[in-house]
MARBA-3410 file (N, C-alpha, C, O; in Angstrom, 1 decimal):
147
-164.0,62.4,-30.7,-164.0,61.5,-30.1,-164.6,61.7,-28.7,-164.7,62.9,-28.8 ~ -165.3,61.3,-27.3,-165.9,61.6,-26.6,-164.7,61.7,-25.9,-164.4,62.9,-26.1 ~ -163.9,61.2,-25.2,-162.7,61.3,-24.8,-161.4,62.6,-24.9,-160.6,62.9,-24.1 ~ -161.7,62.9,-25.9,-160.8,64.4,-26.1,-161.8,65.0,-25.7,-161.3,66.0,-25.2 ~ -163.0,65.1,-25.6,-164.1,66.3,-25.4,-163.7,66.5,-23.9,-163.2,67.5,-23.5
-164.0,65.0,-23.0,-164.0,65.2,-21.6,-162.5,65.6,-21.1,-162.2,66.5,-20.2 ~ -161.6,64.8,-21.9,-160.4,65.3,-21.4,-159.9,66.9,-21.5,-159.2,67.5,-20.7 ~ -160.3,67.2,-22.5,-160.5,69.1,-22.9,-161.1,69.9,-21.9,-160.5,70.8,-21.3 ~ -162.4,69.4,-21.5,-163.1,70.1,-20.7,-162.9,69.6,-19.2,-163.5,70.4,-18.4 ~ -162.5,68.9,-18.7,-162.0,68.3,-17.6,-160.9,69.5,-17.2,-160.9,70.2,-16.1
-160.0,69.5,-18.3,-158.7,70.2,-18.0,-158.8,72.1,-17.6,-158.0,72.9,-17.1 ~ -160.2,72.3,-18.2,-160.5,73.9,-18.0,-160.9,73.9,-16.6,-161.0,75.0,-16.0 ~ -161.1,72.5,-15.8,-161.9,72.9,-14.6,-161.1,72.2,-13.4,-161.4,72.4,-12.2 ~ -160.5,71.8,-13.7,-159.2,70.6,-12.9,-157.9,71.6,-12.5,-157.0,71.8,-13.4 ~ -157.7,72.2,-10.9,-156.8,73.3,-11.0,-155.2,72.5,-11.3,-155.0,71.3,-11.4
-154.6,73.4,-11.4,-153.1,72.9,-12.2,-152.4,72.1,-10.9,-151.8,71.0,-10.9 ~ -152.6,72.8,-9.8,-152.6,71.3,-8.6,-152.9,70.3,-8.7,-152.1,69.4,-8.4 ~ -154.0,70.0,-9.2,-154.5,68.3,-9.0,-153.5,67.1,-9.8,-154.1,66.1,-10.3 ~ -152.1,67.3,-9.7,-151.5,67.0,-11.0,-152.1,65.5,-11.2,-152.5,65.2,-12.4 ~ -152.3,64.4,-10.0,-152.5,63.1,-10.5,-153.9,62.9,-11.2,-154.0,61.9,-12.0
-154.9,63.7,-11.1,-156.0,64.1,-11.6,-155.8,64.5,-13.4,-156.5,64.0,-14.3 ~ -155.0,65.2,-13.3,-154.8,65.5,-14.7,-154.0,64.5,-15.6,-154.2,64.3,-16.8 ~ -153.1,63.9,-14.6,-151.8,63.0,-15.4,-153.6,61.8,-15.7,-154.1,61.9,-16.9 ~ -154.2,61.1,-15.0,-155.2,60.1,-15.4,-156.3,60.2,-17.0,-156.7,59.5,-17.9 ~ -156.1,62.0,-16.4,-157.3,62.5,-17.8,-156.6,62.2,-18.7,-156.9,61.3,-19.4
-155.5,62.9,-18.8,-154.5,62.8,-20.3,-154.2,61.1,-20.4,-154.2,60.8,-21.6 ~ -154.0,60.5,-19.9,-153.7,59.2,-20.2,-154.5,58.8,-20.8,-154.3,58.4,-22.0 ~ -155.9,58.8,-20.3,-156.9,58.0,-20.4,-157.4,58.3,-22.1,-157.8,57.5,-22.9 ~ -157.4,59.8,-22.1,-157.5,60.3,-23.8,-156.7,60.0,-24.6,-156.9,60.2,-25.8 ~ -154.9,59.3,-24.0,-153.8,59.0,-24.9,-154.4,57.6,-25.3,-154.7,57.2,-26.4
-154.6,56.9,-24.2,-154.8,55.3,-24.6,-156.2,55.7,-25.4,-156.0,55.8,-26.6 ~ -157.6,55.8,-25.2,-158.4,55.8,-26.2,-157.8,56.2,-27.2,-157.6,55.3,-27.9 ~ -157.5,57.1,-27.5,-157.3,57.8,-28.9,-156.2,56.5,-29.7,-156.4,56.0,-30.8 ~ -155.4,56.3,-28.9,-153.9,54.9,-29.6,-155.0,54.3,-30.2,-155.3,54.2,-31.3 ~ -155.7,53.5,-28.7,-156.6,52.0,-29.3,-157.1,52.3,-30.8,-156.9,51.5,-31.8
-157.7,53.3,-30.7,-159.0,53.7,-31.8,-158.2,53.9,-33.4,-158.8,54.0,-34.5 ~ -157.0,53.9,-33.1,-155.9,53.9,-34.4,-155.6,55.8,-34.9,-155.2,56.2,-35.9 ~ -156.0,56.3,-33.8,-155.9,57.7,-33.9,-154.4,58.2,-33.3,-154.5,59.1,-32.5 ~ -153.4,57.9,-33.5,-152.2,57.8,-33.5,-152.1,59.7,-33.0,-152.2,60.3,-32.0 ~ -151.9,60.1,-34.4,-151.7,61.8,-34.5,-153.1,62.5,-33.3,-153.1,63.5,-32.7
-153.7,61.8,-33.4,-155.1,62.7,-31.8,-154.2,62.2,-31.0,-153.6,63.1,-30.5 ~ -153.9,61.4,-30.8,-153.8,60.8,-28.9,-152.1,61.6,-29.0,-151.6,61.4,-27.9 ~ -151.4,62.3,-29.6,-150.1,62.1,-29.4,-149.9,63.7,-28.9,-148.7,64.2,-29.0 ~ -150.8,64.7,-28.5,-150.8,65.9,-27.9,-151.2,65.4,-26.2,-150.5,65.8,-25.2 ~ -152.3,64.6,-26.0,-152.4,64.1,-25.0,-151.3,63.4,-24.0,-151.0,63.6,-22.8
-150.6,62.5,-24.9,-149.3,61.8,-24.3,-148.2,62.5,-24.1,-147.4,61.9,-23.4 ~ -148.0,63.8,-24.6,-147.2,64.6,-24.5,-147.7,65.7,-22.8,-147.1,65.9,-21.8 ~ -148.8,66.0,-23.1,-149.1,66.3,-21.7,-149.1,66.0,-20.7,-148.8,66.7,-19.7 ~ -149.3,64.3,-20.8,-149.2,63.6,-19.6,-147.9,63.4,-18.8,-147.8,63.2,-17.6 ~ -146.4,63.6,-20.0,-145.3,63.0,-19.8,-145.3,64.7,-18.8,-145.1,64.9,-17.6
-145.4,65.5,-19.8,-145.6,67.0,-19.0,-145.5,67.0,-17.6,-144.6,67.3,-16.8 ~ -147.0,66.7,-17.4,-147.8,67.0,-16.1,-147.0,65.7,-14.9,-146.7,66.1,-13.8 ~ -146.7,64.1,-15.3,-145.9,63.4,-14.6,-144.1,64.0,-14.2,-143.3,63.8,-13.3 ~ -144.1,64.7,-15.1,-142.4,65.6,-14.5,-142.4,66.1,-13.3,-141.5,66.3,-12.5 ~ -143.9,66.4,-13.0,-144.3,67.3,-11.6,-144.5,66.5,-10.2,-144.8,66.9,-9.1
-144.3,65.2,-10.6,-144.9,64.6,-9.5,-143.6,62.9,-9.4,-143.8,61.8,-9.8 ~ -142.8,63.3,-8.9,-141.8,62.2,-8.4,-141.9,60.9,-7.7,-141.3,59.8,-7.7 ~ -143.0,61.3,-7.0,-143.5,60.1,-6.4,-144.2,59.3,-6.5,-144.7,58.7,-5.6 ~ -144.5,59.0,-8.0,-145.4,58.1,-8.5,-144.8,57.6,-9.9,-144.8,58.3,-11.0 ~ -144.5,56.4,-9.8,-143.4,55.8,-10.4,-144.7,55.6,-11.7,-144.7,56.0,-12.9
-145.6,54.8,-10.9,-146.6,54.1,-12.0,-147.4,55.0,-12.6,-148.3,54.6,-13.2 ~ -147.3,56.2,-12.5,-148.0,57.4,-13.6,-147.0,57.8,-14.6,-147.2,57.8,-15.8 ~ -145.8,58.2,-14.2,-144.7,58.4,-14.9,-144.5,57.2,-15.6,-144.4,57.4,-16.8 ~ -144.4,56.4,-15.4,-143.9,55.2,-16.3,-145.4,55.1,-17.5,-145.3,55.0,-18.7 ~ -146.4,55.3,-16.9,-147.7,55.2,-17.7,-147.6,56.4,-19.3,-148.0,56.4,-20.5
-147.1,56.9,-18.4,-146.9,58.6,-19.5,-146.0,58.4,-20.7,-146.1,58.7,-21.8 ~ -144.7,57.6,-20.0,-143.5,57.6,-21.1,-144.4,56.4,-22.1,-144.7,56.7,-23.2 ~ -144.8,54.8,-21.4,-145.3,54.2,-22.1,-146.3,54.5,-23.1,-146.1,54.0,-24.2 ~ -147.0,55.2,-23.0,-148.5,55.9,-24.1,-147.4,56.5,-25.3,-147.2,56.1,-26.4 ~ -146.9,57.5,-24.8,-145.6,58.3,-25.5,-144.9,57.3,-26.4,-145.0,57.5,-27.6
-144.3,56.3,-25.9,-143.8,55.7,-26.4,-144.4,54.9,-27.5,-143.8,54.9,-28.6 ~ -145.6,54.0,-27.4,-146.4,53.5,-28.1,-147.2,54.3,-29.5,-147.6,53.9,-30.7 ~ -147.3,55.3,-29.0,-147.3,56.5,-29.9,-146.7,56.5,-31.1,-147.1,56.3,-32.3 ~ -145.3,57.0,-30.4,-144.4,57.4,-31.4,-143.7,55.6,-32.2,-143.1,55.5,-33.3 ~ -144.0,54.8,-31.4,-143.7,53.6,-32.2,-144.6,53.4,-33.3,-144.3,52.8,-34.3
-146.0,54.1,-33.2,-147.3,53.5,-34.3,-147.0,54.8,-35.6,-147.7,54.7,-36.6 ~ -146.3,55.7,-35.6,-145.9,56.9,-36.0,-144.3,56.5,-36.5,-143.5,57.4,-36.5 ~ -144.0,55.5,-36.7,-142.8,55.6,-36.9,-141.7,56.2,-36.5,-140.7,56.1,-37.2 ~ -141.5,56.9,-35.2,-140.3,57.7,-34.6,-140.0,56.3,-33.9,-140.6,56.0,-32.9 ~ -139.2,55.7,-34.2,-138.7,54.8,-33.4,-137.4,54.9,-32.6,-137.0,54.2,-31.7
-136.9,56.0,-33.2,-135.4,56.3,-31.9,-136.5,56.4,-30.7,-136.6,55.5,-29.8 ~ -137.7,57.9,-30.8,-138.0,58.3,-29.8,-138.8,57.4,-29.1,-138.9,57.5,-27.9 ~ -139.4,56.2,-29.8,-140.1,55.2,-29.2,-139.3,54.5,-28.2,-139.7,54.4,-27.1 ~ -138.1,54.1,-28.6,-137.1,53.3,-27.7,-137.0,54.0,-26.6,-136.9,53.5,-25.5 ~ -136.8,55.7,-26.7,-136.2,56.0,-25.4,-137.4,56.2,-24.3,-137.2,56.1,-23.1
-138.8,56.6,-25.0,-139.8,56.6,-24.1,-140.0,54.9,-23.5,-140.1,54.8,-22.3 ~ -139.9,53.9,-24.1,-140.3,53.0,-23.5,-139.0,52.3,-22.8,-139.4,51.2,-22.3 ~ -138.0,52.6,-22.6,-136.8,52.6,-21.8,-137.3,53.1,-20.7,-137.3,52.3,-19.8 ~ -137.7,54.1,-20.4,-137.8,54.8,-19.3,-139.4,54.4,-18.9,-139.6,54.1,-17.7 ~ -140.3,54.4,-19.6,-141.3,53.4,-19.2,-141.3,52.4,-18.5,-141.9,52.4,-17.4
-140.4,51.2,-18.9,-139.8,49.9,-18.3,-139.2,50.6,-17.2,-140.0,50.6,-16.3 ~ -138.2,51.4,-17.0,-137.4,51.8,-15.6,-138.6,52.3,-14.6,-138.5,51.7,-13.5 ~ -139.5,53.0,-14.8,-140.5,53.4,-13.7,-141.5,52.3,-13.7,-141.9,52.0,-12.6 ~ -142.0,51.5,-14.8,-142.6,50.3,-13.9,-142.4,49.2,-13.7,-143.3,48.3,-13.7 ~ -140.6,48.9,-13.2,-139.8,48.2,-12.3,-140.1,48.6,-11.3,-140.4,48.0,-10.2
-140.1,49.4,-11.4,-139.8,50.9,-9.8,-141.3,50.4,-9.2,-141.5,49.7,-8.2 ~ -142.0,50.9,-10.0,-143.6,50.8,-9.4,-143.7,49.6,-9.2,-144.0,49.5,-8.0 ~ -143.6,48.5,-9.7,-143.8,46.9,-9.3,-143.3,47.0,-8.1,-144.1,47.3,-7.3 ~ -141.7,46.7,-7.7,-141.0,46.5,-7.2,-141.5,47.5,-5.6,-141.6,47.3,-4.4 ~ -141.6,48.2,-6.0,-142.7,49.4,-4.4,-143.9,48.7,-4.2,-144.4,48.8,-3.1
-144.5,48.0,-5.0,-146.0,47.6,-4.8,-145.9,46.2,-4.2,-146.7,45.7,-3.4 ~ -144.6,45.3,-4.9,-144.3,44.4,-3.8,-144.0,44.3,-2.9,-144.4,43.3,-2.3 ~ -143.3,45.0,-2.4,-142.7,45.5,-1.2,-143.9,45.9,-0.1,-143.9,45.4,1.0 ~ -145.2,47.0,-0.3,-146.0,47.5,0.3,-147.2,46.6,0.3,-148.2,46.9,0.9 ~ -147.2,45.2,-0.3,-148.4,44.3,-0.5,-149.6,44.9,-0.9,-150.7,44.6,-0.5
-149.2,45.8,-2.0,-150.2,47.1,-2.9,-151.3,46.0,-3.7,-151.0,45.4,-4.8 ~ -152.9,45.8,-3.0,-153.8,45.4,-3.8,-153.8,45.5,-5.5,-154.5,44.8,-6.2 ~ -152.6,46.6,-6.0,-153.0,46.9,-7.3,-151.7,46.0,-8.0,-151.6,46.1,-9.3 ~ -150.5,45.2,-7.3,-149.6,44.8,-7.6,-149.8,44.2,-8.8,-149.1,44.7,-9.8 ~ -150.6,43.1,-9.1,-151.0,42.7,-10.5,-151.0,43.1,-11.7,-150.6,42.5,-12.7
-151.6,44.7,-11.6,-152.1,45.7,-12.2,-150.7,46.1,-12.6,-150.3,45.8,-13.8 ~ -150.2,46.6,-11.9,-148.8,47.2,-12.2,-147.6,46.2,-12.9,-146.7,46.8,-13.3 ~ -147.8,44.7,-12.9,-146.9,44.2,-13.2,-147.2,43.7,-14.7,-146.4,43.3,-15.5 ~ -149.2,43.8,-14.7,-149.4,43.9,-16.2,-149.0,45.0,-17.2,-148.7,44.8,-18.3 ~ -148.9,46.4,-16.5,-148.4,47.3,-17.3,-146.7,46.9,-17.4,-146.5,46.7,-18.6
-145.8,46.7,-16.9,-144.7,46.4,-17.2,-144.4,45.8,-17.8,-143.3,45.9,-18.3 ~ -145.4,44.4,-18.1,-145.4,43.5,-19.1,-145.7,44.0,-20.5,-144.9,43.8,-21.4 ~ -146.8,44.7,-20.8,-146.7,45.6,-22.1,-145.4,46.4,-22.6,-144.9,46.6,-23.8 ~ -145.0,46.6,-21.5,-143.8,47.7,-21.9,-143.1,46.9,-22.3,-142.5,47.2,-23.4 ~ -142.8,45.7,-21.6,-141.8,45.1,-22.1,-141.9,44.1,-23.9,-141.1,43.7,-24.7
-143.0,44.1,-23.9,-143.6,43.4,-25.1,-143.3,44.6,-26.6,-142.5,44.5,-27.6 ~ -144.1,45.7,-26.1,-143.9,47.1,-27.1,-142.5,47.1,-27.1,-141.8,47.3,-28.1 ~ -142.1,47.0,-26.0,-140.3,47.3,-26.7,-139.7,46.4,-27.5,-138.9,46.7,-28.4 ~ -140.0,45.2,-27.2,-139.2,44.2,-27.7,-139.5,44.1,-29.3,-138.7,43.9,-30.2 ~ -140.7,44.2,-29.2,-141.4,44.0,-31.0,-140.3,45.5,-31.4,-139.3,45.1,-32.1
-140.2,46.6,-31.2,-140.2,47.5,-31.6,-138.2,47.6,-31.7,-137.6,48.4,-32.5 ~ -137.5,46.7,-30.9,-136.6,46.4,-31.0,-135.8,45.6,-32.0,-134.7,45.8,-32.5 ~ -137.0,44.4,-32.2,-137.0,43.9,-33.5,-136.8,44.7,-34.8,-135.9,44.6,-35.7 ~ -137.6,45.3,-34.7,-137.6,46.2,-36.1,-136.4,47.0,-35.7,-137.0,47.9,-35.4 ~ -135.8,47.2,-35.6,-134.3,48.3,-35.0,-133.3,47.1,-35.0,-132.1,47.3,-34.8
-133.9,45.8,-35.4,-132.5,44.6,-35.7,-131.4,44.9,-34.6,-130.3,45.3,-34.7 ~ -132.5,44.7,-33.3,-131.6,44.4,-31.9,-132.0,43.3,-31.4,-132.6,43.4,-30.3 ~ -131.9,41.7,-31.9,-132.6,41.3,-31.7,-132.3,40.3,-30.0,-133.1,39.7,-29.3 ~ -131.0,40.5,-29.7,-130.3,40.4,-28.1,-131.5,41.1,-27.5,-132.5,40.6,-27.2 ~ -131.2,42.5,-27.4,-132.3,43.3,-26.6,-133.6,43.1,-26.2,-134.1,43.5,-25.2
-134.3,42.4,-27.5,-135.3,42.3,-27.6,-135.8,40.8,-26.7,-136.9,40.8,-26.3 ~ -135.3,40.0,-26.6,-135.1,38.7,-26.4,-134.6,39.0,-24.8,-135.2,38.3,-23.9 ~ -133.8,39.8,-24.4,-134.0,40.1,-22.9,-135.5,40.5,-22.5,-136.0,39.9,-21.5 ~ -136.2,41.6,-23.2,-136.8,42.1,-22.8,-138.2,40.9,-22.6,-139.0,40.8,-21.6 ~ -138.2,40.1,-23.8,-138.9,38.9,-23.6,-138.9,37.6,-22.4,-139.8,37.1,-21.7
-137.4,37.4,-22.4,-136.9,36.9,-21.2,-137.5,37.5,-19.8,-137.9,36.7,-19.0 ~ -137.7,38.8,-19.4,-137.9,39.4,-18.6,-139.6,39.3,-18.4,-140.0,39.2,-17.2 ~ -140.5,39.2,-19.4,-141.7,38.8,-19.6,-142.1,37.6,-19.1,-143.1,37.4,-18.4 ~ -141.1,36.7,-19.5,-141.5,35.4,-18.7,-141.2,35.2,-17.6,-141.9,34.4,-17.0 ~ -140.3,35.6,-16.9,-140.2,35.8,-15.5,-140.9,36.0,-14.9,-141.1,35.1,-14.1
-141.5,36.9,-14.9,-142.9,37.9,-14.6,-144.3,37.0,-14.6,-145.3,37.4,-14.0 ~ -144.2,36.0,-15.2,-145.5,35.5,-15.2,-145.5,34.4,-14.5,-146.6,33.8,-14.4
END
């Protein structure tokens, strides 16, 4: 797939110090592959995104996105406990990013909210599959409060 080739190619030329560029590149490849139904192929890019995001503590949106895509991929591969852990992390970072964006009157605030809503919905579905309906309802109630 083109996104894989682009990420692999760019990885050779983007310096290790360009953390945000590397993170964006890995996220794009992971999401594109996951959305194409290629969860196994997406996994390495999600793993790299999480690894790179751990080096940037000042970027809640990017860190949340890395955990979010990895959690989605794990869920589609039926790794439910791992997916639960990562989607919990994605929610926490997503809430932080959204809160900071609101406080700063950031133009991308709606996008941050959309990502948070997506993580909450994905996590609610997973929690229902795990028969944790009360926790699923809490996520869905939060989605409604954000709308």
